[in-house]
Structures are given as C-alpha cells and as structure tokens.
N, C-alpha and C positions, 0 to 999 in steps of 0.2 A: 780378323774380320770385324768391321764396324758393327756395333750393335744396333738393332732396330728398336724403335720406340713403340711402334704399333703392330698388332698381330693381324694375320689374315682373318677376315670375318668379323673384325671389331667394327662397330658403328661409331664414327667420329664426325667432326665438322671439317669440311674441306673448302678452301677458298677458290672462288671461281676466277680463273685467270684474267688478269687485267682489271680486276675490281677489288674492293675491300670487303665484299659480301662472303659470308660463309654459309654452306648448306650441308644438310645431313648426307653423308656418303658412307659406303661400306668399303673396307679395305679388301682388295681382290688378291693382290700379290705384291712382292717387293723385289726389286732388281738390286742385288747386292753390288754390282758393278757401277751402275749409274746412280745408285742410292735414290731412285725414284719409286713412288708408290703408285700402283694402278688402282684407281678408285672408281666406284660406280655410284652415280647420282640416282635419285628416286625416279627420274624420268627415263632411265636407261643409259644415259650418256656415260661413257668411259673415258677417263682422262688419266694422264700421269702427272703427279704433284710432288713437289719437293716436301721433305719433312717439316720445314718451317712454314709451309702452307697448310699444315694439318694441325688441328687442335682437339683435345679431348672434349667430350660433351660437357664435363664439369666446368669448362672455362666459359660457358655461355648460358644465357637465359633469355627466353622470349619476352617481348614486352606484352603488357596486359592491354586488352582492348584492340588489338590489331591481328588480323589473319596473317599467317605466314605462309611462304612458299618454300618447300624443301628442295626445290631445283629451279634452275634458271629458265626452264622451258616456257613458263608464262611470260617471262620477260621477253624472250626472243619472239614469241608469238603475238605480242601486243604491238600496237601502233605506237611508235615513239612520239611523244609530245614535246620533245626538247627542240627548241628553235634557237640555239646558241648562235652568236655571231662569230663568223670565221675571222681570222687575222686581217683578211683582205677587206672586210667590210667594217673594221674598227674605225671609228672617227679619228680624225687627226689629233695629235697630242695637243691638249689644252682646249679642245672643243668640248662643249657641254652636251650631254644626252638630252634629247627632247623629252618633254613630259609624257607624251604618249609612249615613247620607247621605254621610258623608265616604268610606267605603269604596266606595259606589256611584259617587261623583264620581271617585275614583281609577281605578276600573275603566273608567269612561267615557273618561277621558283615555288609558288604555292602548289601549282599543279604537280610539279615534280615531287614535292614533299608528300603530296596526297597519294601519288603513285607508289612511292617508296613505302608509305605506312600501310597501304592497302594490299599491294601485290608482293613487295619485296622487302618486308620489314627485316632489316639486318638483325641477327642474333648478336646480342651484346653480352659482355662479361657480367657474370652474376655478382650482385652485391653480397657482402658477408654479414647478413642479419640472421634472424631466426629463420632457417630455410632447410630445404632438403636438396642435397646435391646427388649426383649419381656416380657410382664407381663400378665400372664393368657391368653397367646395367642394373645394379641393385641400389635401392635408396640407402642413403647414409644420413642419419639425422645429425644435424650440427646445431648446437645451441650456443649462440653468442649474442649478448646484448650490449656489447661495448662499443659497437661500430655503427654510427648512423649511416643509413643507406639511401635515403630519399634523394639527397643532392647528388649522391654518386650515380644513381639511376639516370637522373636528368642529364648529367654531364655526358654519360655514355651515349644516351639517345641522341643528344645534340651532336656529339662528335661524329657519330656514324652517319647521320643524315647529311651534315655538312660536307662530309667526305664525299658522299655520293653526288651532292649538288655541285661541288666544286669541279668534279671531273666532267660535268655536263655543260657548265657554263663559263668556265674561265681557263685561260691559258697560263696566266701568272697568278701566283697566290696573293690573296688579299690579306690585309692585316688581321681581319677576323679569323681567317683560315690558320694563319701562323699562331694566333692565340689559342685557337682550338687544338692545334697540334700539341702546344705546350701543355694544355689540359690533359690531353690523351697520354702524354708522356708521364705526367704526374700520377694519373690514374693507374697507368700500368705498373709504376713503381709500387704504388699503394697495394694493387692486387697481388704483386709478386711477394711483397712483405707479408700480406695476410695469408697467402698460401703457404708460406714458410712457417708462420705461426700455427696454422692448422696442422701442418705436417708433424709438429713436435708435441701436439696435444694428446692426451690419453683420455678418451671418453668412456666412462664406466658403461658396461654392457647393461642392456635393459633387462628387466625382470623376466620377461618371456623368453629370453635368450640364455638363462642360466642353465648350466649343464648338471648332469647327475640328479635330475629331478628337482632342482632348485633347493630352497632351504629345507623343506622336509626330507628330501633325498639325502642331502649331505649329513643331516642329523642322524638318520638311520645308519649311514655309512660309518660315521665317526664312533658311534656307540656299538654298532653291530659287528664291525669287523674284529676289534679286540676280543669280544665275547666269542665270536665264531672261531678265531684262532686258537683259544684255549680249549674250547670244546673239541676241536679236531685233534689237538695234541693229546687230550685225555682219552679220546677214542682210540688213538693209535697205541697208547699204553696198555689197553685192555688185552686180555689173553684172546678173546674173540672180538676183533674190531668190526663186527657186522653192524650194519645200519639198524638191524633189529634190536641191538642193545643200546640204542640211543634213547635218552641222553646218558652219558657215562656218569658214574659216581663222582660228585664234586668234592674237592678237598676243602678244608677249612681255610679261611682267608690268610690266617697267620702262617700257614704252611706255604703260601705263594710268595711271601716276601722274606728276603734275607739281606741285611745290610751289606754283608761281605761280598755277596753276589753283585749288588749294585756297585760297589767299589771296583770290583774286577771289570765290570762293563765300562765304567768310566776310564779305567786305566787303558783298556783296549782302544777306546775312542781317542784318548789323548795321544797314544802311541801312533795311531794312523795320522792324526793331525800333525804331529812332529815330522813324519815322513813326508807329508804334503808340503811342509814349509822348507824342505831341503832344497838347496839351489842346484838341483840336478835336473836334466831333461830340458827340452827346448820349450821356448815361450811362443805361443801363437795368439793371434787375435780372433775373437769371436765375431758373430754376425753383427752388423751395425744395429745400434739401439735406435729408439725412436728419435733421439736428438742428434743422431749421426755419429755418436761415439762408439768405439769398439774396444771392449774390455780385453785385458790380456790374461791368459791362462797358461800356467806351467803344466806341461804334460809329463808327469813322472809317476803315474799310476803303476806301470808295469815295474819300475824300479822299487816302488813301495811294496809290491807283491814279493819281489826278490828279497828285499830286507826282511819282510815278515816271515818268509819261509825260512831264512837264516835264523831268525830269533826263535821260531817254533822248533826248528831242528836242534838248536842249542839247548832249549828247555827239555826236550825229549831226551837228549843225550845226558842231561843232568838229573833225569829221573823225575821230572815234574809230572804230577798225576793229572792227565787230561780227562780221565774218566769222571772227574768231578763236574765237568760241564754237562755230561749226559745225566748224571744223578740230579742235577739242579737245573734241568733244561727249562722247566716251567718257570722257575724263579728268574732265569736269565731273560726269558720272554717277557715277563712283567717288568724287569728292571729296564729292558729296552723300551717298553711301552711308556713307562713313567718318564724316562728320559726324553722320549719323543714329545710327550704332552708339554713338558717344561720348555723344551726348545721351541715348539709351536707358539706358546704364550709369549716367549721372548721375541720371536719373529714378528708376531702381530703388534706387540707394544712398540717395537722400534720402527715398524712400518708407518705408524700414526705420525711420526716426525719426518718421514721421508718425503722429498720433493716430488711433485706430481709426474715429472719426467722419469722418475725411477720406479713407478708403479707398473704392475703387470697389466697387459691388455685383457686378462681374464677377470680382473677384480671388478666388483659389481657396485660397491658403496654399501652393501649389506654386511654388517660386522661379522655375523655368524658365517655367512657363506665365504667371506674373504678370509676368516680364520682357517677354513677348510682348504680353499683353493690357493691361498697365498696372496698377500696384497703387494709385497714388494717383489720385483722381478729378480733382482741380483743382490741380495743382502750380503754385504761385505764388512769385515772388520779389518780395516787397513786393506791389504792385498789378499786377505783370506776369504775366498768366496765360499760361503756356507753351503749353498745349493750344489755347486759343482763338486765340492768335497764329498758331501753326503751321497751324491749320485753314484759313485763307483767305489769309494774307499771302504768305510767301515762295514756296510752291508754285504757288498759283493765279495770282498776278501774274506769277510766273516763267514760267508756261505761256504767257502772252500774249507776253512778251518773247522766249522761244524761237521762237515762231511768227514773230515779226517778223524775227528773225535768219535763219530759214529762207527767208523771202520775199526778203530781201536776198541771201542765198547763191544762190538760184535765179537771180536777175537776173544775178549775177556769173558763175556757172559756165555758164549756158546763154546768156550774152551777149544778155540781153533788155533792151530800154529800159524796159518795164513788166512787172510780174508776170503770170504766166498766169492765166486766168480761174479755173482749178481752185484755185490758190494763194489768189486773192482770196477764193473762196467758203469755203474751209477756215478762213482767218484771220477772216473776217467772222462765220461761224457760231459759232466758238469764242469770239471776242471778246464777242458778245452774250451768251453763256452766262456768261462771267466777270463781266462788268459786272452782269448781273442778280443774281449771287450776292453781289456786294459791295454793290449798291444795297439788297438785301433781307437785309443781314447779320444782322439780329435774328433771323431765322428759324432760323439754325444753333443758337441757344441751346436749342431744343426737340428737337434731333435725338438719336439714340442715342449718337453719338459724344461729345456733351457731357454728357448726363445719366446714361449707363450705363457706357460703356467708360472705363477709366482711360487715362492717357497713358503708353504704353510703345512698344515697337518697331513694333507693328502700325500705330498711327496716325502715328508719326514717320516710318516708311518710306513709308507711303502718302501723307502730306502733302507730304514734302520730296523724295522721289525718284520714286515712281510717278506721281504727278500731272503733274509738269513734263516728265518724259522719256518717259512712254508716251502721255499724252493729247495731246502734240504730235507723235505718230508719223506722222499723215497728211502734215503739213507736211514732216517730215524725209524721208518717202518721195518726195514730189514734187520735191525738190531734184535727186535722181539719176535719177528715173524720171518724167518729164513726161507729162502726159496732157491732150489738147486736149479741151475741153468746148464743145459748141455752146450758143447761147443758149436754144433751146427746152428742152434738157435742163437747163440752168442754172435755167430758170424752174420746171421741175417740182421740182428739188431745193430751191429757195427756198420753194415751197409746202409741201413736206414738212416742211422745218425750221420754218416758221411754225406749221403744224398741231401739231407736237410741242411747240413753245414755248407755244402758247395752252393746250394741256392741262396742261403742266407748271406754268406760272405761274398759270393759273386754279385748279388744284387746291391749290397751296401757299398761294395768297392767301386762298382760301376757308377753309383749315384754320387759318391764322394769325389771321384776323379772327375766327373762332369761338373760338379759344383766348383771345384778348384780351377779347372781349365777347360772350358767348353771347346776350345780350338785344338786341343790335344790331338795329333794325327792318329793316335791309337783309337780315338773315339769317332773318327771321321765317318765310319760306316753306320753310325747310329742315326736314326731319323728323329726329328724333333718337331715340335709345334711352338712357334714363338708366341709370347704373351705380352700384354701391355706393360708389365712390370720391367721389361728388358731381359727377363730370363726365358729359358726354353724348357719345355717339358719333353722328357724322353718317351718315345712311342715305339721303340724297338729294343732289341736285346732282352734282358730280364724284365725290363719295365714295359715291354710290349706284350708279355706273356699274361701277366695279371697286374693290377695297379699297385699291389703291395706284395711283391715277390718275397721281400725280407720277412714279412709276417708269415707267409707260407712256409718258408724254411724254418722259422722259429717254432712253428707248430709241429712240424715233422720231428725236429729234434726233441721237443717236449714229449712226444709219444715214445721216442726211442729210449729216453732215460726212465720212463715209467714201466716199459715192458719187462725189465729184469725182476720186478716185483711179483711176476706171476699174475694169475687170474683167480686166486682164491678169494679176494675181496676187492671191491670197487674203490676202496679208500685211497689206494696209491694213485689212482687215476683222477683224483680230485684236481690235481694240478693241470692235467690236460683239459678238463672241462672248464675250469676257471680261466685258464690261459686263452682258450678259444673265446669265451665271453669277453675277456679283457681286450683282445685284439680286434674283435668285431666292433666293440664300442669305441675303441681308439680309432679304427678305421673310419667310423662315422664322424668322429670329431675331425679327422683329417680331411674328409670329403667336404665337410662344412667349411672349414678354413680355406681349403683350396678353391672351392667354388666362389667364395667371397673374394678371394685374392686375385684369381686369374680370369674369372667371368667367362666370356665366350670361348676362350682358349681352352678352359677346363671342360666345357661342354663338348668341344671337338675332341679332346683327349678321351673322354668317357665313351664317345662313339667309336673311337679306334680301339680302345681297350675296354670292353664291356664288363669283364669279370673283375671282381675286387680282390678276393684273397684266394678262393678256391676256383680253379679253372673249370668252366662248364657247370659249376654249381652255384657259386656266390659271386 
C-alpha cells in the first residue's frame, strides 16, 4: 500500500485548481485507490487534491504589509477587473498597439497587482534567515545567519505575482515570464538544498526544555543515586532492615575499596566485550540517523548469555568460590561505580571532537548537563558500539550472575541443601525477563535510549551499576531475611508473573512487527492513525488498551518478583515503587517527544486512547 504524506486532521496548504495560489486547508480523508486527498477550505469548500498539490505549512510564509485570504471565496465573490484581449481581438502581426491601449493595459496590470496584494496575496516559500517555522503546529526555532534573504523574498513575491498576471493577460509567454520561471526554478533548487541542510542539523535544546530538573536536578541525581545505592545495600545487610533503623552504620572508606575486586570487575567487562566482538549472530541496521545513515549492529546477546553460562558452569565444576562476590558485594558496587565515572569522563572528552551530526538530540550545550545525559549519540571504537554494548551485556547478564551468587550464598549461610522456594521464584522470574530481553535484542534499537539519549553518566550508571546491584535486590534481601512461601501462594505469584509477561511481550511484539512491516496480513485487523511523518499509530490491539501497555506488563512483573520476599519489611518493595516512578517519568518523556513529532495525529491518538499506563486510573 502506497504511503501517505499527510494525516487526517492536519492543517496544510492546498493549491486552488487551475491556479498557482495556495490556501490553508484541513485534510479530511485520503482515498488509497485514487491517491486523492479530500480537503476543506476555510470557506467550507471541499475538493479532492493530488498529493503534489498539497504542501506543509513550513514551506510558506505570508508577506508583510498585506492582508491574506485563506480561501478563494472572496475572489469568486468579487467583480473581475481583468479585461484581457481575446485571440480574436489581437492586432495583426506587426501592428503596433496604440498609446491609449498601452496605457489601459498598464493600468489593468497595476489594478490586478493591487487586487492580488489586497485580496489574494499568494503565500510564498519562507526564506531561511533567523525565523520561526512550524512543525505539526508547534514553533521550531531555527537560527541561521549565513543565508541572505531579502533578495530571495523579493524574487518569490515577483514570481508569484507575475504568475497570476500572466494567466490573466497573455496567451503566449513573454520573455519576462520565461526569465521569471528560470528564477523560480533556481529558487526552488535553493530552497530544496536549504531544507536538506536543515534536516541534517542538530540544534541544542533550550535551557527551559532540559529534563530531570535541568542542571540542579542532574547534579542531585549524579551524586545522590550512588549514595542512595550504598545506603540501601547497607540497610539490607542489617539484622532488622526496618526504616526505623535508618541510617545504617557506615563502614570505613578503606573497607569499601579493594583493588582485587576492581580487577575482577574489569575482567568481567572485558569477557563480555570479547563475546560481543565474536562474528556470530545476524547483523541488522538501526533506525536512520539525522544525516540518513543507518548503523549496523550484530545481534549476539543471547549467544553471549549462553557462552557466559558455559563459563560459569565450568567455574562451578572446578570449585571456584562464588560466595566471594556476596562477601564483597559493596566493594563490587563501588568498583562498578568508579568504572562508570571513568567511562563517562572518556565519553564526554571524546564527544568534544565529534562532528555535529553525531551529537545526541538531547544534548544542550551545557557541559555539566551533557556529561549526565550524554553528548554523543552513538560513540564507537571502530565497529564496537559502546552504548549498545552496555545496554544489554555487562549489566543485564551480570544481574543473572548476581542472582545465582545470592542463591548459592543462601544455601551456605542458611545451611540449606536446596534453595528456598522464594529464592527459586525470584531467580526464575528475573531469568525469564533477561532471557526475553536478549532473545528480542533487536527491539532495543528503537528505544529512546538508543535513538534519542546520548551515552553519558545517566545510561552508564543505569546499565552498569543500577541494573545489576538494584534489580538483584530481592535475591540479596532473601540471603539474610528468609521467607517461606507456600505452594498455593507461589502458584498465584506465577500466574501474576505470566499475566504481566503476556502483556509485556504481546505489546512489544505487536509494536515491533508493525514497525518492520505495517502491511503484514497478520496485522490487517489493527486500526491506525496516519501521521505527517509517514508512519502510523496503532489504536487497537494492545496499544488501544492503554498508550503504554508494555509499561503496564513491566510493572506487574516487578510486583510478582517482589512478593516472594513477604511482607515483614517494605524494603524489598523499593524496586516496585522506584520502577513505578521511573516508568511514569519515562512515559512523560515519551508523551513530549511523540507530541512534538506527530502533532495533530498524536492528539487524535490521545483522544482514542485516553489512559496512559494504568487503565481507568492513569
């Protein structure tokens, strides 16, 4: 099915049939068979136009000092002052026009020009100076000082007026008209080139649009999250991890650092990097970058997980002491944090030499904020993509390994022959989550982390520190605070987990299949809303239930793997509370980006699907 360029409800400029004048119209519908758009002018006139007779609002600008008409009704209702000569009244070839006829003809031209300027001033293409254009109805500030625009404006005005006059007064084109058409052609090429240049530009976001509370907010996050992480782990190691016992006793600084632990962490990181470089797994292309390029990614995360499992199994068979990780858990957390800081400094320093086209859309120009959010979008060493590697490998696979360490530590500390049912549930639930992410690795290429955010402290800390040491918190808690779970309760937890997983996987699979092939017959039953970007928004299936059904499934699964810890303390449920806040904030970021990108179509989608994450609640 041919793709549409304009969405229903979008306000654009449509050419009035038989003229070169464009008026503001609203797209009513589109016929996929005839490829015609039904549009409505401001005076209520409805016509069918071809796609090449419709242009977006950003392609035009109104002239100063002249009133405009948004529809041709005033033209139809006014008395025509044109008195052009018909071919039958044309003087014989070689005859000279009388002086009175010449004067009359000049007066008619002036009168026609005055009527054009007052009543039907044509909308002309916008010059590229310091200006404000509109994208989907929202202002977009563009600062350019390298293109003179005064002459451009005059040429466009002249060409449009002459086009109108020539249709009124001549049958054969004059030399002046031919020259004006050449000017129009040159100006059109100039505008096309300028639009291409603008498409490839990355404009830093304004200070008022900074996320996470701007510079003060990211300052608190950068220094607050590591402190909060260590306080949480120290609270969990207490005999009574009640909130009444906050703050926990603080260890000496020298007790938190051990060089050998840092060496082990570096070894783990390098092993995962080696697995990433193995020439196994298929290679796919990511989403188009701002300059049209598409980077290639090798999907071998699941193979890396299999190889890691084989290495860990061999180490266990050889009698390697994995309890060492539990005894030095705080030191490993500090080692990962130090490595994250060093990596973030390296990423920021190298981004200072990166070309503008490689910068992240989220970068602001503020050094401190960009250090946090990430300045370079896809930092690579050769073909080694640092952000993509850290997104799934060291942290996510490390999370499973830490859970296994906690299971072995529970058996040793509590003198168990087999792990507790609660520990088995936590390990199984989270193992399924990680395996699913690695098996569907390609889906991460369309996430906001990859296509929007740069690679800085935020993602580095989240991927390498927060995920492995916070997401494994339930298993860490059960080592020192066992909880017996009955089989009926375990069955309910399994059902809850599976419900969350079905929603999560079903929504993500539906979204990814639709992005790959919107014309797939298996998706023909799904309803969509077309957008001005050429893409469609799903408004049925999982995505007609709530706007972010994958987030809903994620939260249900998070609750399921916290329930095995029991209700003696609220500490194991920190993950659920945190994850809810994280997804609500992420959903707000998604809403902002989608509204900016899809405009009117997104507003229609929100009317069709009013609930964001929780049905009938939020």
